[in-house]
N, C-alpha and C positions, 0 to 999 in steps of 0.2 A: 622489198618493197613495201609492206605493210610494217608500219610501225604504231604502239600504242599511243594515243593523241587523248588528253584530258578530255573528257566529256562536256561540253558546253553547260554552263548552268543559268547562262540568261535565257528565258521564254522569247528572246527576240530572234533568236536563232531557229525558231521554229518555222517549218512550212505547213502550213495546214492546208488541204484541199482547195478552201474557199481563198487561199492567198494566192495574189497574180503572179508570185514567184516562181509557183509549182511548176509553173512552163518552165523555167531556167533549171530546176533540176532533173525535168527531163532532158534538156539538153546535155547538163552533166554526167548522166544516167547512161546518155547514148555516147561520150567519151569514155566513160570508165567500159562500154562493151567494146573499145577498139583498143585498149591496155593502158590508158591515160591516167597515172596515178594521181597526177595534180587533180584531177575532175573528183576523184574518188575524194581527196582530202577535202578538197570545198563541198561535194554532197555531204560530207561527214559532218563539218561544222554547219551545214543548214540545216540538218535533219537528226542528228543525234540529241539533242535537247527532247524534243519528241519520242524520238525511240526509246529515249532514258526513263519518261515517266511512264512509258508504258509497260515496261518492265519492272519499273519499282511496285508499279499498283498490283501487278502477277504476284513477285516476289517476295514484298515487302521488307528487300533487303539491299544498301546502297552498292554492296559492293559485289553481290551476285546479280546486278541490275546491271552493273559496268562491265562486267567479264560478258553479260549478254549482248550489249550492246557492241563489243569489240569482236565477238564473233559473228554478230550479225552484220556487218560491215564487211569482214572477210568472205562473209557467204557472198553479199553483194558483187565484190570483187572480181568473185570467182564465176556468177553466174548471171551477170548484168546481160550475156545477150541475149538470155531467155526474157528479158521482160518485155511484156504484151502493153504497150501506153493505150490499146483501145480496151484494156480491163480497169483502166483506173491511172490515176497519176503514182510520181515517183513514191512520194511518203506514204502512198497507201500500201504499195507494194513491200516497202522496208517496214512498215506497219506489220503489215501480216507475216514476215519472217520474224521480226523480233518477238512478237504473239506467239509464235510458233516456238521457239528456242524458249523462252520464258516458260511456256506448259511444260513443256520436255523438263525441263531444269526442275521444275515443280514437282513433277511425277517423281522424278527420282528422287528427290530430297525425300518426301514422303515415303517413297517404297524404304528408304533407308531408313527412314525414323521409324518405322515398323516392326523391320527387320531389328533394330537395335531393342525395341522396345520387346519383343517377344524373346531375345535371348535373355533379356534381365530375368525375365518370367519364367524361364524355362528352367527346372532344379539340372544342375551339375550332374552331368552321368558318372554313374560309379565308377571309382576309383579301379582300376584294373588291379588285379593280384601282382604282388612282387615277383619278380622271378623265382626266387625262394619258395614261395606258397603253391607259385604251379608246377615247378617240379615234387613238391610235397604231395601235391593231389594226384601228380603222374604218377608216381609212386606206389601211392596208397592206393590206388586204380587198379595198377599193375596186380598187386596185391591179393587184393580182395578177387578180380578175374582168375588169379593162379588159384585162389585157396576155394572159389566156385569149381573150378574145374575138377578138382581135385577130390571132391564131395562124391559119396555113389551116386550112379546114375539115378536111384532113385527119387533121393534129396534135390539133388541138380535139378531136375524136372520139377518138383512141385514148387522149388522155391523161384525158378526161372518165370510158370505160369502164375504163381502169385504177385510178383513184384516188377514184371516186366511187362505182361499182360494185364496184370491190376482182375485175376478172378480171385471170385471168393473158395474158402477150402469145400465147400460144399459144390462149386464150378469145376472145381482142381480133381474131386475126387471122381463126377460125372465124365469127365474130360479122359482121366486114364483109368476108368473102369475099377477104381479100388474104394473101398471101404473109408468112409471118411474120418475115423480114427484111425487109420493106418496114414493118410494122407497130413493130419494134422501132427502125428507123431514125426514123421519125414522131415516137415518143415521146423519142426523145434529145434531138430536135431539137428539139421543144417546151419540154421541160424545161428548156433550154440557154437558150432567150429568156426562160420564167420568172423563171431562178435569175438573171439578170440585174436582173429586176424587184425580185427579196428582196435583191442586195445592195445596192443604193440607200438600205436600210432599215436595214442593219445597221451599228452603233456603228461609225463613221471609215468607213464606205462612203461611194460616192460620190452628191452627192445634185443 
C-alpha cells in the first residue's frame, strides 16, 4: 500500500489549525481509519509540508527529516483509528507524532555520538599475549611451583608466608615460633633454589 512520496516543498500544502481546510483533513483521516489509501495520499500532500518543517527544526537535517515524515505517515496509516477529534485537529495530531519521532531520533543520534566520542577517548586495551607467550608463562609457572614443592618444608613455609601472605621476616618468625635469623636463612636458601629455575628460562639462560 505505502510507497515513498516526495515531500511537498510549497507552503501552500500546509494545513494549519486556523486554516478552514483542517476540517477536510479530519474527513480524510476518518477515511484513512477505514483503510482508504487514496485518503492517506491526499492527507500526506496536505500535511507533509508542515510536518517536514517541524522535523527539520528538531533535527537540522533534511534527509533525516524526510525519513521522519515518511515514518510518521506510516504510523498515521496504522493508528488512524485512535485519532480523537475532540482533542485537536488532524494536523495537530500529526504534528505530535512527527515531533515525538524527531525527538526520539535526535536522542538516538546524540547517544551514538557520545558513544563514539567515548570510544575515541578510551585507550586501546592491552594486547593479549600471543599463544607462544602464554604457553611459556604456563610452563614457567609450573616449573616454579614444582621447584617450590621440592624445597624443604621449613624453607617452603617461610617463602609462602613471605610472598603469598606478605608477612615480614619478623612476622614469619612470630608465626612459626622460630628465631628471626633462622627464618632469614630459610628464605635466602629457598629463593636461591627458585632463582636457579628462573635462570633457565631467561634468554640465553641454561636449558
